[in-house]
BAFI-3210 file (N, C-alpha, C; in Angstrom, 3 decimals, decimal comma, padded with zeros to 6 digits):
// residues 58
n [1|2|3|4|5|6|7|8|9|10|11|12|13|14|15|16|17|18|19|20|21|22|23|24|25|26|27|28|29|30|31|32|33|34|35|36|37|38|39|40|41|42|43|44|45|46|47|48|49|50|51|52|53|54|55|56|57|58]
n.u [-064,843|-065,875|-065,209|-062,834|-060,708|-060,103|-057,152|-055,283|-054,005|-051,583|-050,758|-050,793|-048,641|-046,642|-046,816|-046,087|-043,529|-042,011|-042,322|-040,899|-038,226|-037,828|-037,963|-035,728|-033,433|-033,145|-034,869|-033,917|-031,260|-030,954|-032,183|-029,977|-027,959|-028,477|-029,647|-026,861|-025,055|-026,505|-026,361|-023,439|-023,140|-024,558|-022,588|-020,673|-021,706|-022,111|-019,569|-018,348|-019,844|-019,574|-016,912|-013,877|-014,330|-013,149|-010,666|-011,108|-008,878|-006,837]
n.v [054,170|054,291|056,621|056,429|057,403|056,102|055,386|058,071|056,820|058,585|058,968|056,150|055,181|056,235|055,638|052,712|052,823|053,995|051,796|049,959|051,153|050,844|047,996|047,234|048,822|048,867|046,280|043,980|044,211|043,652|041,425|039,944|039,691|038,874|036,260|035,312|035,728|034,090|031,527|031,287|031,797|029,227|027,381|027,612|027,029|024,422|023,284|023,849|021,814|019,486|019,556|020,424|020,284|017,397|014,477|011,951|012,326|013,011]
n.w [-038,000|-040,839|-042,054|-042,994|-045,777|-049,234|-050,404|-053,303|-056,064|-056,318|-053,855|-053,138|-054,610|-053,528|-050,887|-051,644|-052,607|-050,488|-048,330|-050,100|-050,068|-047,395|-046,950|-048,685|-047,688|-044,739|-043,347|-044,914|-044,876|-042,175|-041,759|-042,926|-041,380|-038,883|-040,080|-040,594|-038,479|-036,483|-037,726|-037,253|-034,610|-033,785|-034,821|-033,562|-030,761|-031,311|-031,525|-029,551|-027,844|-029,392|-029,995|-032,303|-035,591|-038,007|-038,014|-035,174|-032,457|-034,108]
ca.u [-063,885|-066,249|-064,693|-061,684|-061,088|-059,186|-055,958|-055,048|-053,193|-050,493|-050,582|-050,593|-047,293|-045,834|-046,669|-045,450|-042,207|-041,344|-042,194|-040,257|-037,034|-037,669|-037,478|-034,523|-032,221|-033,187|-035,318|-033,018|-029,408|-031,150|-032,165|-029,172|-026,949|-029,179|-029,137|-025,488|-024,723|-027,137|-025,738|-022,331|-023,593|-024,970|-021,730|-019,644|-022,049|-022,088|-018,099|-018,310|-020,392|-019,092|-015,332|-013,582|-014,310|-011,777|-010,710|-011,014|-007,571|-006,234]
ca.v [053,313|054,459|057,965|056,498|057,874|055,491|056,275|058,024|056,319|058,838|058,441|054,843|054,805|057,233|054,566|051,630|053,248|053,952|050,401|049,250|051,208|050,271|046,981|047,213|049,606|048,261|045,135|042,753|043,794|043,253|039,961|039,018|040,121|037,919|035,158|034,725|035,720|033,246|030,400|031,532|031,110|027,898|026,416|027,975|026,278|023,242|023,157|023,914|020,449|018,538|019,617|021,112|019,263|016,630|013,136|011,983|011,837|013,503]
ca.w [-039,271|-042,124|-042,424|-043,784|-047,302|-049,949|-051,081|-054,300|-056,966|-056,137|-052,217|-053,121|-055,120|-052,669|-049,884|-051,889|-052,481|-049,155|-048,107|-050,893|-049,573|-045,818|-047,127|-049,119|-047,056|-043,478|-043,242|-045,634|-044,037|-040,570|-041,644|-043,482|-040,261|-037,992|-040,231|-040,546|-037,023|-035,982|-038,100|-036,752|-033,382|-034,155|-035,090|-032,555|-029,778|-031,646|-031,528|-027,979|-027,186|-029,735|-030,386|-033,586|-036,563|-038,153|-037,768|-034,085|-031,906|-034,936]
c.u [-064,523|-065,935|-063,243|-061,837|-059,963|-058,214|-055,980|-054,108|-051,960|-049,835|-050,105|-049,168|-046,192|-045,633|-045,863|-043,947|-041,479|-041,404|-040,953|-038,564|-036,711|-036,798|-036,170|-033,138|-032,215|-033,302|-034,167|-031,576|-029,567|-031,270|-030,989|-028,038|-027,845|-029,028|-027,835|-024,787|-025,490|-026,624|-024,080|-022,479|-023,665|-023,624|-020,797|-020,022|-022,094|-020,345|-017,673|-018,512|-019,714|-017,467|-015,100|-013,908|-013,120|-011,841|-010,669|-009,674|-006,805|-005,304]
c.v [053,715|055,701|057,807|056,696|056,851|056,030|056,412|057,641|057,018|058,935|057,090|054,207|055,411|056,072|053,533|051,820|053,289|052,691|049,841|049,726|051,006|049,014|046,565|047,854|049,119|046,789|043,814|043,023|043,189|041,531|039,235|038,741|038,468|036,609|034,461|034,942|034,639|031,604|030,429|031,296|029,705|026,481|026,866|027,178|024,934|022,530|023,068|022,290|019,449|018,300|020,224|019,665|018,476|015,547|013,021|011,340|012,049|014,711]
c.w [-040,308|-042,418|-042,974|-045,348|-048,244|-050,523|-052,417|-054,904|-056,392|-054,595|-052,363|-053,620|-054,195|-051,490|-049,848|-051,957|-051,314|-048,629|-048,660|-050,439|-048,229|-046,271|-047,581|-048,368|-045,847|-043,444|-044,008|-045,351|-042,596|-040,515|-041,988|-042,292|-039,707|-038,532|-040,100|-039,308|-036,567|-036,504|-037,727|-035,596|-033,072|-034,134|-034,135|-030,947|-030,152|-031,343|-030,157|-027,038|-027,892|-030,380|-031,862|-034,509|-037,057|-037,721|-036,011|-033,560|-033,120|-034,781]
res [m|d|d|l|q|p|l|t|p|e|q|r|k|s|s|e|f|r|l|f|v|f|i|i|v|f|l|f|p|i|l|a|v|a|v|v|g|g|y|g|f|l|v|w|m|s|q|i|f|m|g|p|p|g|p|p|g|g]
***
C-alpha cells in the first residue's frame, strides 16, 4: 500500500471531471426515474387498497 503515488493536479482534474460527467449524465437521471417511478407505484398501490380519491359514495 505504500507504493501508491499521489495524483498530479492534471490527473486529479481529469478524474473529477469524469466523475462529474458520470453523476450528471447517468446517476441523476437514473435517480430521478427511480424516485418518480417509486412515487407512482406508491400511489397506485395505495389506490388499490384504499380506492380512488374523491368523496365516498360519490
